[in-house]
Every structure is written in C-alpha cells, then in structure tokens.
PDB file of N, CA, C and O in Angstrom:
ATOM      1  N   MET A   1       0.612  -1.250   0.070  1.00  0.00           N
ATOM      2  CA  MET A   1      -0.020  -0.344  -0.044  1.00  0.00           C
ATOM      3  C   MET A   1       0.658   1.414  -0.015  1.00  0.00           C
ATOM      4  O   MET A   1       0.177   2.349  -0.655  1.00  0.00           O
ATOM      5  N   ARG A   2       1.638   1.472   0.731  1.00  0.00           N
ATOM      6  CA  ARG A   2       2.755   2.478   0.921  1.00  0.00           C
ATOM      7  C   ARG A   2       3.414   2.925  -0.523  1.00  0.00           C
ATOM      8  O   ARG A   2       3.578   4.028  -1.044  1.00  0.00           O
ATOM      9  N   GLN A   3       3.697   1.673  -0.907  1.00  0.00           N
ATOM     10  CA  GLN A   3       4.182   1.603  -2.418  1.00  0.00           C
ATOM     11  C   GLN A   3       3.499   2.475  -3.171  1.00  0.00           C
ATOM     12  O   GLN A   3       4.036   3.557  -3.409  1.00  0.00           O
ATOM     13  N   ILE A   4       2.055   2.161  -3.752  1.00  0.00           N
ATOM     14  CA  ILE A   4       1.311   2.686  -4.424  1.00  0.00           C
ATOM     15  C   ILE A   4       1.180   4.144  -4.046  1.00  0.00           C
ATOM     16  O   ILE A   4       1.331   4.944  -4.969  1.00  0.00           O
ATOM     17  N   LEU A   5       0.968   4.539  -3.048  1.00  0.00           N
ATOM     18  CA  LEU A   5       1.164   5.912  -2.247  1.00  0.00           C
ATOM     19  C   LEU A   5       1.891   7.049  -2.709  1.00  0.00           C
ATOM     20  O   LEU A   5       1.600   8.177  -3.106  1.00  0.00           O
ATOM     21  N   SER A   6       3.116   6.269  -2.496  1.00  0.00           N
ATOM     22  CA  SER A   6       4.348   7.028  -2.981  1.00  0.00           C
ATOM     23  C   SER A   6       4.766   7.096  -4.489  1.00  0.00           C
ATOM     24  O   SER A   6       5.833   7.520  -4.934  1.00  0.00           O
ATOM     25  N   GLU A   7       3.757   6.618  -5.141  1.00  0.00           N
ATOM     26  CA  GLU A   7       4.266   6.209  -6.718  1.00  0.00           C
ATOM     27  C   GLU A   7       3.502   7.613  -7.213  1.00  0.00           C
ATOM     28  O   GLU A   7       2.538   8.135  -6.652  1.00  0.00           O
ATOM     29  N   GLU A   8       4.167   8.070  -8.376  1.00  0.00           N
ATOM     30  CA  GLU A   8       3.629   9.468  -8.763  1.00  0.00           C
ATOM     31  C   GLU A   8       2.449   9.097  -9.848  1.00  0.00           C
ATOM     32  O   GLU A   8       2.359   8.010 -10.419  1.00  0.00           O
ATOM     33  N   ALA A   9       1.617  10.145 -10.008  1.00  0.00           N
ATOM     34  CA  ALA A   9       0.413   9.968 -10.581  1.00  0.00           C
ATOM     35  C   ALA A   9       0.541  10.329 -12.175  1.00  0.00           C
ATOM     36  O   ALA A   9       0.914  11.456 -12.504  1.00  0.00           O
ATOM     37  N   TRP A  10       0.246   9.416 -13.073  1.00  0.00           N
ATOM     38  CA  TRP A  10       0.261   9.898 -14.552  1.00  0.00           C
ATOM     39  C   TRP A  10      -0.115  11.195 -14.921  1.00  0.00           C
ATOM     40  O   TRP A  10      -1.178  11.682 -14.536  1.00  0.00           O
ATOM     41  N   PRO A  11       0.796  11.879 -15.747  1.00  0.00           N
ATOM     42  CA  PRO A  11       0.296  13.321 -15.926  1.00  0.00           C
ATOM     43  C   PRO A  11      -0.828  13.288 -17.008  1.00  0.00           C
ATOM     44  O   PRO A  11      -1.140  12.392 -17.793  1.00  0.00           O
ATOM     45  N   LEU A  12      -1.262  14.343 -16.841  1.00  0.00           N
ATOM     46  CA  LEU A  12      -2.479  14.013 -17.708  1.00  0.00           C
ATOM     47  C   LEU A  12      -2.529  14.830 -19.133  1.00  0.00           C
ATOM     48  O   LEU A  12      -1.957  15.910 -18.981  1.00  0.00           O
ATOM     49  N   LYS A  13      -2.996  14.672 -20.384  1.00  0.00           N
ATOM     50  CA  LYS A  13      -2.472  14.710 -21.382  1.00  0.00           C
ATOM     51  C   LYS A  13      -3.370  16.010 -21.575  1.00  0.00           C
ATOM     52  O   LYS A  13      -4.576  15.885 -21.786  1.00  0.00           O
ATOM     53  N   LEU A  14      -2.747  17.290 -21.498  1.00  0.00           N
ATOM     54  CA  LEU A  14      -3.486  18.377 -21.869  1.00  0.00           C
ATOM     55  C   LEU A  14      -3.218  18.965 -23.327  1.00  0.00           C
ATOM     56  O   LEU A  14      -3.708  20.086 -23.464  1.00  0.00           O
ATOM     57  N   GLU A  15      -2.810  18.661 -24.015  1.00  0.00           N
ATOM     58  CA  GLU A  15      -3.169  18.752 -25.582  1.00  0.00           C
ATOM     59  C   GLU A  15      -4.207  18.183 -26.256  1.00  0.00           C
ATOM     60  O   GLU A  15      -4.701  17.068 -26.091  1.00  0.00           O
ATOM     61  N   ARG A  16      -4.504  19.067 -27.052  1.00  0.00           N
ATOM     62  CA  ARG A  16      -5.595  18.696 -27.751  1.00  0.00           C
ATOM     63  C   ARG A  16      -5.213  17.956 -29.114  1.00  0.00           C
ATOM     64  O   ARG A  16      -4.128  18.284 -29.595  1.00  0.00           O
ATOM     65  N   ASP A  17      -5.929  17.046 -29.764  1.00  0.00           N
ATOM     66  CA  ASP A  17      -5.585  16.605 -30.970  1.00  0.00           C
ATOM     67  C   ASP A  17      -6.290  17.534 -32.037  1.00  0.00           C
ATOM     68  O   ASP A  17      -5.806  17.646 -33.164  1.00  0.00           O
ATOM     69  N   TYR A  18      -7.208  18.063 -31.741  1.00  0.00           N
ATOM     70  CA  TYR A  18      -8.011  18.941 -32.727  1.00  0.00           C
ATOM     71  C   TYR A  18      -8.558  19.989 -31.725  1.00  0.00           C
ATOM     72  O   TYR A  18      -9.055  19.711 -30.634  1.00  0.00           O
ATOM     73  N   PRO A  19      -8.358  21.562 -32.376  1.00  0.00           N
ATOM     74  CA  PRO A  19      -9.194  22.331 -32.069  1.00  0.00           C
ATOM     75  C   PRO A  19     -10.872  22.114 -31.915  1.00  0.00           C
ATOM     76  O   PRO A  19     -11.381  21.141 -32.472  1.00  0.00           O
ATOM     77  N   PRO A  20     -11.510  22.833 -31.322  1.00  0.00           N
ATOM     78  CA  PRO A  20     -12.989  23.195 -31.211  1.00  0.00           C
ATOM     79  C   PRO A  20     -13.395  23.223 -32.798  1.00  0.00           C
ATOM     80  O   PRO A  20     -12.612  23.677 -33.631  1.00  0.00           O
ATOM     81  N   TYR A  21     -14.661  22.709 -33.144  1.00  0.00           N
ATOM     82  CA  TYR A  21     -14.810  22.507 -34.753  1.00  0.00           C
ATOM     83  C   TYR A  21     -15.192  23.788 -35.195  1.00  0.00           C
ATOM     84  O   TYR A  21     -15.198  23.865 -36.424  1.00  0.00           O
ATOM     85  N   HIS A  22     -15.612  25.140 -34.423  1.00  0.00           N
ATOM     86  CA  HIS A  22     -15.578  25.948 -35.576  1.00  0.00           C
ATOM     87  C   HIS A  22     -14.360  26.998 -35.572  1.00  0.00           C
ATOM     88  O   HIS A  22     -14.252  28.054 -36.196  1.00  0.00           O
ATOM     89  N   GLU A  23     -13.551  26.427 -34.746  1.00  0.00           N
ATOM     90  CA  GLU A  23     -12.082  27.046 -34.962  1.00  0.00           C
ATOM     91  C   GLU A  23     -11.057  26.742 -35.734  1.00  0.00           C
ATOM     92  O   GLU A  23      -9.940  27.259 -35.760  1.00  0.00           O
ATOM     93  N   MET A  24     -11.702  25.463 -36.664  1.00  0.00           N
ATOM     94  CA  MET A  24     -10.882  25.217 -37.729  1.00  0.00           C
ATOM     95  C   MET A  24     -11.077  25.832 -38.807  1.00  0.00           C
ATOM     96  O   MET A  24     -12.275  26.061 -38.979  1.00  0.00           O
ATOM     97  N   GLU A  25     -10.329  26.249 -39.719  1.00  0.00           N
ATOM     98  CA  GLU A  25     -10.285  27.200 -40.628  1.00  0.00           C
ATOM     99  C   GLU A  25     -11.123  26.449 -41.896  1.00  0.00           C
ATOM    100  O   GLU A  25     -11.984  27.158 -42.417  1.00  0.00           O
ATOM    101  N   GLU A  26     -10.948  25.022 -42.465  1.00  0.00           N
ATOM    102  CA  GLU A  26     -11.409  24.423 -43.453  1.00  0.00           C
ATOM    103  C   GLU A  26     -12.490  23.685 -43.153  1.00  0.00           C
ATOM    104  O   GLU A  26     -12.401  22.855 -42.248  1.00  0.00           O
ATOM    105  N   PRO A  27     -13.607  23.849 -43.809  1.00  0.00           N
ATOM    106  CA  PRO A  27     -14.549  22.682 -43.187  1.00  0.00           C
ATOM    107  C   PRO A  27     -14.289  21.288 -43.712  1.00  0.00           C
ATOM    108  O   PRO A  27     -14.925  20.443 -43.081  1.00  0.00           O
ATOM    109  N   ARG A  28     -13.538  20.805 -44.686  1.00  0.00           N
ATOM    110  CA  ARG A  28     -13.010  19.521 -44.943  1.00  0.00           C
ATOM    111  C   ARG A  28     -12.235  19.004 -43.759  1.00  0.00           C
ATOM    112  O   ARG A  28     -12.322  17.808 -43.481  1.00  0.00           O
ATOM    113  N   GLU A  29     -11.452  19.849 -43.006  1.00  0.00           N
ATOM    114  CA  GLU A  29     -10.638  19.889 -41.666  1.00  0.00           C
ATOM    115  C   GLU A  29     -11.525  19.292 -40.555  1.00  0.00           C
ATOM    116  O   GLU A  29     -11.404  18.297 -39.841  1.00  0.00           O
ATOM    117  N   ARG A  30     -12.557  20.356 -40.676  1.00  0.00           N
ATOM    118  CA  ARG A  30     -13.714  19.807 -39.373  1.00  0.00           C
ATOM    119  C   ARG A  30     -14.523  18.194 -39.461  1.00  0.00           C
ATOM    120  O   ARG A  30     -14.874  17.371 -38.615  1.00  0.00           O
ATOM    121  N   ARG A  31     -14.584  18.270 -40.879  1.00  0.00           N
ATOM    122  CA  ARG A  31     -15.473  17.094 -41.087  1.00  0.00           C
ATOM    123  C   ARG A  31     -14.401  15.428 -41.129  1.00  0.00           C
ATOM    124  O   ARG A  31     -14.822  14.275 -41.035  1.00  0.00           O
ATOM    125  N   THR A  32     -13.135  15.852 -41.280  1.00  0.00           N
ATOM    126  CA  THR A  32     -12.014  14.636 -41.360  1.00  0.00           C
ATOM    127  C   THR A  32     -11.855  14.687 -39.750  1.00  0.00           C
ATOM    128  O   THR A  32     -11.603  13.566 -39.306  1.00  0.00           O
ATOM    129  N   ALA A  33     -11.926  15.583 -38.869  1.00  0.00           N
ATOM    130  CA  ALA A  33     -11.955  15.177 -37.671  1.00  0.00           C
ATOM    131  C   ALA A  33     -12.701  14.161 -36.883  1.00  0.00           C
ATOM    132  O   ALA A  33     -12.341  13.212 -36.187  1.00  0.00           O
ATOM    133  N   VAL A  34     -14.050  14.742 -37.267  1.00  0.00           N
ATOM    134  CA  VAL A  34     -15.291  13.973 -36.954  1.00  0.00           C
ATOM    135  C   VAL A  34     -14.795  12.261 -37.357  1.00  0.00           C
ATOM    136  O   VAL A  34     -14.404  11.401 -36.568  1.00  0.00           O
ATOM    137  N   VAL A  35     -14.955  12.171 -38.674  1.00  0.00           N
ATOM    138  CA  VAL A  35     -14.538  10.494 -38.957  1.00  0.00           C
ATOM    139  C   VAL A  35     -13.382  10.038 -38.187  1.00  0.00           C
ATOM    140  O   VAL A  35     -13.284   8.952 -37.615  1.00  0.00           O
ATOM    141  N   LYS A  36     -12.355  11.155 -38.239  1.00  0.00           N
ATOM    142  CA  LYS A  36     -11.007  10.373 -37.602  1.00  0.00           C
ATOM    143  C   LYS A  36     -11.247   9.931 -36.036  1.00  0.00           C
ATOM    144  O   LYS A  36     -10.806   8.873 -35.588  1.00  0.00           O
ATOM    145  N   LEU A  37     -11.883  10.730 -35.382  1.00  0.00           N
ATOM    146  CA  LEU A  37     -11.941  10.480 -34.121  1.00  0.00           C
ATOM    147  C   LEU A  37     -13.475   9.076 -33.649  1.00  0.00           C
ATOM    148  O   LEU A  37     -13.568   8.307 -32.692  1.00  0.00           O
ATOM    149  N   HIS A  38     -14.273   9.286 -34.683  1.00  0.00           N
ATOM    150  CA  HIS A  38     -14.800   8.222 -34.605  1.00  0.00           C
ATOM    151  C   HIS A  38     -14.427   6.975 -35.081  1.00  0.00           C
ATOM    152  O   HIS A  38     -15.223   6.141 -34.650  1.00  0.00           O
ATOM    153  N   ALA A  39     -13.404   6.377 -35.915  1.00  0.00           N
ATOM    154  CA  ALA A  39     -12.693   5.752 -36.424  1.00  0.00           C
ATOM    155  C   ALA A  39     -11.440   5.285 -34.911  1.00  0.00           C
ATOM    156  O   ALA A  39     -10.930   4.191 -34.671  1.00  0.00           O
ATOM    157  N   GLN A  40     -11.313   6.434 -34.260  1.00  0.00           N
ATOM    158  CA  GLN A  40     -10.086   5.998 -33.422  1.00  0.00           C
ATOM    159  C   GLN A  40     -11.581   5.237 -32.186  1.00  0.00           C
ATOM    160  O   GLN A  40     -11.154   5.106 -31.039  1.00  0.00           O
ATOM    161  N   GLY A  41     -12.463   4.980 -32.285  1.00  0.00           N
ATOM    162  CA  GLY A  41     -13.462   4.500 -30.959  1.00  0.00           C
ATOM    163  C   GLY A  41     -14.491   5.308 -30.137  1.00  0.00           C
ATOM    164  O   GLY A  41     -15.308   4.957 -29.286  1.00  0.00           O
ATOM    165  N   TRP A  42     -14.067   6.943 -30.869  1.00  0.00           N
ATOM    166  CA  TRP A  42     -15.099   7.753 -29.616  1.00  0.00           C
ATOM    167  C   TRP A  42     -16.693   7.410 -30.054  1.00  0.00           C
ATOM    168  O   TRP A  42     -17.115   6.994 -31.133  1.00  0.00           O
ATOM    169  N   SER A  43     -17.217   7.649 -29.162  1.00  0.00           N
ATOM    170  CA  SER A  43     -18.786   8.018 -29.423  1.00  0.00           C
ATOM    171  C   SER A  43     -19.269   9.240 -29.674  1.00  0.00           C
ATOM    172  O   SER A  43     -18.735  10.314 -29.397  1.00  0.00           O
ATOM    173  N   VAL A  44     -20.542   9.003 -30.334  1.00  0.00           N
ATOM    174  CA  VAL A  44     -21.074  10.378 -31.390  1.00  0.00           C
ATOM    175  C   VAL A  44     -21.342  11.366 -29.897  1.00  0.00           C
ATOM    176  O   VAL A  44     -20.931  12.525 -29.942  1.00  0.00           O
ATOM    177  N   LYS A  45     -21.846  11.005 -28.950  1.00  0.00           N
ATOM    178  CA  LYS A  45     -21.816  12.033 -27.867  1.00  0.00           C
ATOM    179  C   LYS A  45     -20.113  12.771 -27.339  1.00  0.00           C
ATOM    180  O   LYS A  45     -19.918  13.939 -27.000  1.00  0.00           O
ATOM    181  N   ALA A  46     -19.273  11.857 -27.408  1.00  0.00           N
ATOM    182  CA  ALA A  46     -18.189  12.010 -26.832  1.00  0.00           C
ATOM    183  C   ALA A  46     -17.757  13.064 -27.907  1.00  0.00           C
ATOM    184  O   ALA A  46     -17.559  14.207 -27.496  1.00  0.00           O
ATOM    185  N   ILE A  47     -17.613  12.837 -29.061  1.00  0.00           N
ATOM    186  CA  ILE A  47     -17.081  13.716 -30.348  1.00  0.00           C
ATOM    187  C   ILE A  47     -17.585  14.943 -30.551  1.00  0.00           C
ATOM    188  O   ILE A  47     -16.881  15.898 -30.878  1.00  0.00           O
ATOM    189  N   ALA A  48     -19.310  15.024 -30.304  1.00  0.00           N
ATOM    190  CA  ALA A  48     -19.879  16.270 -30.133  1.00  0.00           C
ATOM    191  C   ALA A  48     -19.344  17.482 -28.865  1.00  0.00           C
ATOM    192  O   ALA A  48     -19.181  18.694 -29.004  1.00  0.00           O
ATOM    193  N   GLY A  49     -19.186  16.748 -27.816  1.00  0.00           N
ATOM    194  CA  GLY A  49     -18.196  17.339 -26.764  1.00  0.00           C
ATOM    195  C   GLY A  49     -16.816  17.964 -26.754  1.00  0.00           C
ATOM    196  O   GLY A  49     -16.396  19.004 -26.246  1.00  0.00           O
ATOM    197  N   TYR A  50     -16.237  17.010 -27.473  1.00  0.00           N
ATOM    198  CA  TYR A  50     -15.081  17.268 -27.680  1.00  0.00           C
ATOM    199  C   TYR A  50     -14.760  18.246 -28.728  1.00  0.00           C
ATOM    200  O   TYR A  50     -13.720  18.899 -28.814  1.00  0.00           O
ATOM    201  N   LEU A  51     -15.639  18.269 -29.411  1.00  0.00           N
ATOM    202  CA  LEU A  51     -15.491  19.476 -30.732  1.00  0.00           C
ATOM    203  C   LEU A  51     -16.087  20.580 -30.556  1.00  0.00           C
ATOM    204  O   LEU A  51     -15.688  21.644 -31.030  1.00  0.00           O
ATOM    205  N   GLY A  52     -17.331  20.411 -29.702  1.00  0.00           N
ATOM    206  CA  GLY A  52     -18.503  21.333 -29.118  1.00  0.00           C
ATOM    207  C   GLY A  52     -19.554  21.789 -30.438  1.00  0.00           C
ATOM    208  O   GLY A  52     -19.826  22.913 -30.859  1.00  0.00           O
ATOM    209  N   ILE A  53     -19.929  20.683 -30.809  1.00  0.00           N
ATOM    210  CA  ILE A  53     -21.109  20.495 -31.969  1.00  0.00           C
ATOM    211  C   ILE A  53     -22.070  19.633 -31.457  1.00  0.00           C
ATOM    212  O   ILE A  53     -21.859  19.089 -30.373  1.00  0.00           O
ATOM    213  N   THR A  54     -23.343  19.378 -32.225  1.00  0.00           N
ATOM    214  CA  THR A  54     -24.417  19.064 -31.499  1.00  0.00           C
ATOM    215  C   THR A  54     -24.230  17.234 -32.041  1.00  0.00           C
ATOM    216  O   THR A  54     -23.329  17.136 -32.875  1.00  0.00           O
ATOM    217  N   ARG A  55     -24.637  16.422 -31.838  1.00  0.00           N
ATOM    218  CA  ARG A  55     -24.794  15.038 -31.697  1.00  0.00           C
ATOM    219  C   ARG A  55     -25.226  14.872 -33.523  1.00  0.00           C
ATOM    220  O   ARG A  55     -24.770  14.082 -34.350  1.00  0.00           O
ATOM    221  N   GLY A  56     -26.257  15.949 -33.678  1.00  0.00           N
ATOM    222  CA  GLY A  56     -26.456  15.708 -35.325  1.00  0.00           C
ATOM    223  C   GLY A  56     -25.576  16.224 -36.365  1.00  0.00           C
ATOM    224  O   GLY A  56     -25.569  15.809 -37.524  1.00  0.00           O
ATOM    225  N   THR A  57     -24.820  17.165 -35.890  1.00  0.00           N
ATOM    226  CA  THR A  57     -23.481  17.465 -36.831  1.00  0.00           C
ATOM    227  C   THR A  57     -23.016  16.421 -37.123  1.00  0.00           C
ATOM    228  O   THR A  57     -22.845  16.124 -38.305  1.00  0.00           O
ATOM    229  N   VAL A  58     -22.709  15.639 -36.165  1.00  0.00           N
ATOM    230  CA  VAL A  58     -21.653  14.236 -36.344  1.00  0.00           C
ATOM    231  C   VAL A  58     -22.322  13.230 -36.748  1.00  0.00           C
ATOM    232  O   VAL A  58     -21.637  12.328 -37.230  1.00  0.00           O
ATOM    233  N   TYR A  59     -23.291  13.092 -36.722  1.00  0.00           N
ATOM    234  CA  TYR A  59     -24.294  11.975 -37.681  1.00  0.00           C
ATOM    235  C   TYR A  59     -24.628  12.511 -38.787  1.00  0.00           C
ATOM    236  O   TYR A  59     -25.009  11.612 -39.536  1.00  0.00           O
ATOM    237  N   ARG A  60     -24.679  13.434 -39.243  1.00  0.00           N
ATOM    238  CA  ARG A  60     -24.878  14.222 -40.328  1.00  0.00           C
ATOM    239  C   ARG A  60     -23.255  13.762 -41.215  1.00  0.00           C
ATOM    240  O   ARG A  60     -23.265  13.209 -42.315  1.00  0.00           O
ATOM    241  N   THR A  61     -22.128  14.082 -40.560  1.00  0.00           N
ATOM    242  CA  THR A  61     -21.062  13.757 -41.076  1.00  0.00           C
ATOM    243  C   THR A  61     -20.832  12.403 -40.999  1.00  0.00           C
ATOM    244  O   THR A  61     -20.234  11.913 -41.958  1.00  0.00           O
ATOM    245  N   LEU A  62     -21.052  11.909 -40.388  1.00  0.00           N
ATOM    246  CA  LEU A  62     -20.680  10.374 -40.809  1.00  0.00           C
ATOM    247  C   LEU A  62     -21.405   9.580 -41.783  1.00  0.00           C
ATOM    248  O   LEU A  62     -20.981   8.726 -42.562  1.00  0.00           O
ATOM    249  N   LYS A  63     -22.640  10.046 -41.583  1.00  0.00           N
ATOM    250  CA  LYS A  63     -23.557   9.406 -42.990  1.00  0.00           C
ATOM    251  C   LYS A  63     -22.915   9.670 -44.240  1.00  0.00           C
ATOM    252  O   LYS A  63     -22.501   8.814 -45.022  1.00  0.00           O
ATOM    253  N   ARG A  64     -22.833  11.511 -44.445  1.00  0.00           N
ATOM    254  CA  ARG A  64     -22.002  11.595 -46.061  1.00  0.00           C
ATOM    255  C   ARG A  64     -20.758  10.975 -46.048  1.00  0.00           C
ATOM    256  O   ARG A  64     -20.202  10.860 -47.139  1.00  0.00           O
ATOM    257  N   PHE A  65     -20.166  10.526 -45.001  1.00  0.00           N
ATOM    258  CA  PHE A  65     -19.042  10.080 -45.275  1.00  0.00           C
ATOM    259  C   PHE A  65     -19.067   8.140 -45.467  1.00  0.00           C
ATOM    260  O   PHE A  65     -18.171   7.400 -45.873  1.00  0.00           O
ATOM    261  N   VAL A  66     -20.535   7.794 -44.965  1.00  0.00           N
ATOM    262  CA  VAL A  66     -20.280   6.206 -45.234  1.00  0.00           C
ATOM    263  C   VAL A  66     -20.977   6.381 -46.688  1.00  0.00           C
ATOM    264  O   VAL A  66     -20.557   5.620 -47.559  1.00  0.00           O
ATOM    265  N   GLU A  67     -22.007   7.311 -47.051  1.00  0.00           N
ATOM    266  CA  GLU A  67     -22.585   7.199 -48.361  1.00  0.00           C
ATOM    267  C   GLU A  67     -21.657   7.460 -49.623  1.00  0.00           C
ATOM    268  O   GLU A  67     -21.633   6.835 -50.683  1.00  0.00           O
ATOM    269  N   GLU A  68     -20.685   8.859 -49.111  1.00  0.00           N
ATOM    270  CA  GLU A  68     -19.808   9.317 -50.321  1.00  0.00           C
ATOM    271  C   GLU A  68     -18.429   9.071 -50.505  1.00  0.00           C
ATOM    272  O   GLU A  68     -17.757   9.131 -51.535  1.00  0.00           O
ATOM    273  N   GLY A  69     -18.074   8.751 -49.208  1.00  0.00           N
ATOM    274  CA  GLY A  69     -16.381   8.525 -48.940  1.00  0.00           C
ATOM    275  C   GLY A  69     -15.903   9.623 -48.960  1.00  0.00           C
ATOM    276  O   GLY A  69     -16.532  10.515 -48.392  1.00  0.00           O
ATOM    277  N   GLU A  70     -14.882   9.878 -49.488  1.00  0.00           N
ATOM    278  CA  GLU A  70     -13.927  11.211 -49.222  1.00  0.00           C
ATOM    279  C   GLU A  70     -14.261  12.456 -50.204  1.00  0.00           C
ATOM    280  O   GLU A  70     -13.606  13.489 -50.341  1.00  0.00           O
ATOM    281  N   ALA A  71     -15.700  11.992 -50.975  1.00  0.00           N
ATOM    282  CA  ALA A  71     -16.028  13.512 -51.725  1.00  0.00           C
ATOM    283  C   ALA A  71     -17.304  13.759 -50.706  1.00  0.00           C
ATOM    284  O   ALA A  71     -18.148  14.601 -51.010  1.00  0.00           O
ATOM    285  N   GLY A  72     -17.424  12.936 -49.389  1.00  0.00           N
ATOM    286  CA  GLY A  72     -18.962  13.594 -48.606  1.00  0.00           C
ATOM    287  C   GLY A  72     -17.902  14.623 -47.779  1.00  0.00           C
ATOM    288  O   GLY A  72     -18.377  15.717 -47.476  1.00  0.00           O
ATOM    289  N   LEU A  73     -16.669  14.382 -47.440  1.00  0.00           N
ATOM    290  CA  LEU A  73     -15.736  15.026 -46.478  1.00  0.00           C
ATOM    291  C   LEU A  73     -16.023  16.836 -47.207  1.00  0.00           C
ATOM    292  O   LEU A  73     -16.266  17.685 -46.350  1.00  0.00           O
ATOM    293  N   GLU A  74     -15.979  17.368 -48.831  1.00  0.00           N
ATOM    294  CA  GLU A  74     -15.876  18.187 -49.365  1.00  0.00           C
ATOM    295  C   GLU A  74     -17.041  19.355 -49.191  1.00  0.00           C
ATOM    296  O   GLU A  74     -18.123  18.854 -48.884  1.00  0.00           O
ATOM    297  N   ASP A  75     -17.058  20.461 -49.289  1.00  0.00           N
ATOM    298  CA  ASP A  75     -18.215  21.077 -49.009  1.00  0.00           C
ATOM    299  C   ASP A  75     -19.240  21.479 -50.365  1.00  0.00           C
ATOM    300  O   ASP A  75     -18.733  21.651 -51.474  1.00  0.00           O
ATOM    301  N   ARG A  76     -20.626  21.597 -50.159  1.00  0.00           N
ATOM    302  CA  ARG A  76     -21.855  21.634 -51.195  1.00  0.00           C
ATOM    303  C   ARG A  76     -22.089  22.749 -51.101  1.00  0.00           C
ATOM    304  O   ARG A  76     -21.697  23.523 -50.228  1.00  0.00           O
ATOM    305  N   LYS A  77     -23.030  23.038 -52.358  1.00  0.00           N
ATOM    306  CA  LYS A  77     -23.219  24.341 -52.557  1.00  0.00           C
ATOM    307  C   LYS A  77     -24.742  24.343 -51.733  1.00  0.00           C
ATOM    308  O   LYS A  77     -25.470  23.350 -51.752  1.00  0.00           O
ATOM    309  N   ARG A  78     -25.071  25.499 -51.075  1.00  0.00           N
ATOM    310  CA  ARG A  78     -26.395  25.711 -50.327  1.00  0.00           C
ATOM    311  C   ARG A  78     -27.249  26.554 -50.860  1.00  0.00           C
ATOM    312  O   ARG A  78     -26.831  27.482 -51.552  1.00  0.00           O
ATOM    313  N   GLY A  79     -28.341  26.403 -50.670  1.00  0.00           N
ATOM    314  CA  GLY A  79     -29.336  27.071 -51.185  1.00  0.00           C
ATOM    315  C   GLY A  79     -30.237  26.398 -51.984  1.00  0.00           C
ATOM    316  O   GLY A  79     -30.092  25.185 -52.134  1.00  0.00           O
ATOM    317  N   ARG A  80     -31.368  27.127 -52.654  1.00  0.00           N
ATOM    318  CA  ARG A  80     -31.872  26.649 -53.584  1.00  0.00           C
ATOM    319  C   ARG A  80     -31.287  26.714 -54.723  1.00  0.00           C
ATOM    320  O   ARG A  80     -30.397  27.560 -54.816  1.00  0.00           O
ATOM    321  N   PRO A  81     -31.611  25.807 -55.997  1.00  0.00           N
ATOM    322  CA  PRO A  81     -30.891  25.538 -57.004  1.00  0.00           C
ATOM    323  C   PRO A  81     -31.370  26.680 -58.035  1.00  0.00           C
ATOM    324  O   PRO A  81     -32.528  27.074 -57.903  1.00  0.00           O
ATOM    325  N   GLU A  82     -30.599  27.226 -59.019  1.00  0.00           N
ATOM    326  CA  GLU A  82     -31.211  27.897 -59.796  1.00  0.00           C
ATOM    327  C   GLU A  82     -32.185  27.363 -60.517  1.00  0.00           C
ATOM    328  O   GLU A  82     -32.009  26.151 -60.638  1.00  0.00           O
ATOM    329  N   ALA A  83     -33.172  27.765 -61.066  1.00  0.00           N
ATOM    330  CA  ALA A  83     -34.215  27.541 -61.614  1.00  0.00           C
ATOM    331  C   ALA A  83     -33.897  28.293 -63.535  1.00  0.00           C
ATOM    332  O   ALA A  83     -33.556  29.441 -63.824  1.00  0.00           O
ATOM    333  N   PRO A  84     -34.179  27.112 -64.484  1.00  0.00           N
ATOM    334  CA  PRO A  84     -33.583  27.399 -65.849  1.00  0.00           C
ATOM    335  C   PRO A  84     -34.616  28.499 -66.183  1.00  0.00           C
ATOM    336  O   PRO A  84     -35.832  28.559 -66.001  1.00  0.00           O
ATOM    337  N   SER A  85     -33.544  29.519 -66.843  1.00  0.00           N
ATOM    338  CA  SER A  85     -34.447  30.762 -67.410  1.00  0.00           C
ATOM    339  C   SER A  85     -35.500  30.501 -68.441  1.00  0.00           C
ATOM    340  O   SER A  85     -35.285  29.770 -69.408  1.00  0.00           O
ATOM    341  N   ARG A  86     -36.691  31.132 -68.215  1.00  0.00           N
ATOM    342  CA  ARG A  86     -37.950  31.489 -69.126  1.00  0.00           C
ATOM    343  C   ARG A  86     -37.450  32.117 -70.188  1.00  0.00           C
ATOM    344  O   ARG A  86     -38.319  31.903 -71.033  1.00  0.00           O
ATOM    345  N   TRP A  87     -36.399  32.921 -70.838  1.00  0.00           N
ATOM    346  CA  TRP A  87     -36.327  33.894 -71.464  1.00  0.00           C
ATOM    347  C   TRP A  87     -35.359  33.115 -72.632  1.00  0.00           C
ATOM    348  O   TRP A  87     -35.457  33.579 -73.768  1.00  0.00           O
ATOM    349  N   THR A  88     -34.462  32.000 -72.445  1.00  0.00           N
ATOM    350  CA  THR A  88     -33.843  31.731 -73.397  1.00  0.00           C
ATOM    351  C   THR A  88     -34.344  30.682 -74.191  1.00  0.00           C
ATOM    352  O   THR A  88     -33.745  30.340 -75.211  1.00  0.00           O
TER     353      THR A  88
END
C-alpha cells in the first residue's frame, strides 16, 4: 500500500488533437476530425462534446462519409438550385 501511495500520478494529456470545430478554418478539416475521432472509437456524444458541436452534426457528417466516401467531406453548394431561365 505504501508503494502505491508513494508513486507519482500519471500526467494528464493537456494537448488537444483537434481544436474546437468552429475554430478550424477549413470545412473539410472539420469533417475529417469527426471521421477520424469516430474511427478511433469515440462515441458520437464524446465527439460532439470534444469538438463543441451537436450530435446531429456528428451524425450527418458520418452519414455523408459512409454514403459518399472522401467526396462527402467536401463542401456542397447551399440554397435553392437556380431555376432555368424562361427567356432563353
């Protein structure tokens, strides 16, 4: 028992592997972080807490990656698609 109490505690890891989600400049980098953490065995809830995002964002990112592979990590156009012009 004395030997256990005399041993030093293991130092805590204070460095983050990834910054918070919204501090990452590139959207692809954000999505890649989600996928890599999941591949390391992190739960959706843990990833969301670590990166400071909702579980829905994690689920959507993982779904896109499963369905589209690497292409699912890229940005998509937002908004309504342009309607064809009636006057051409």
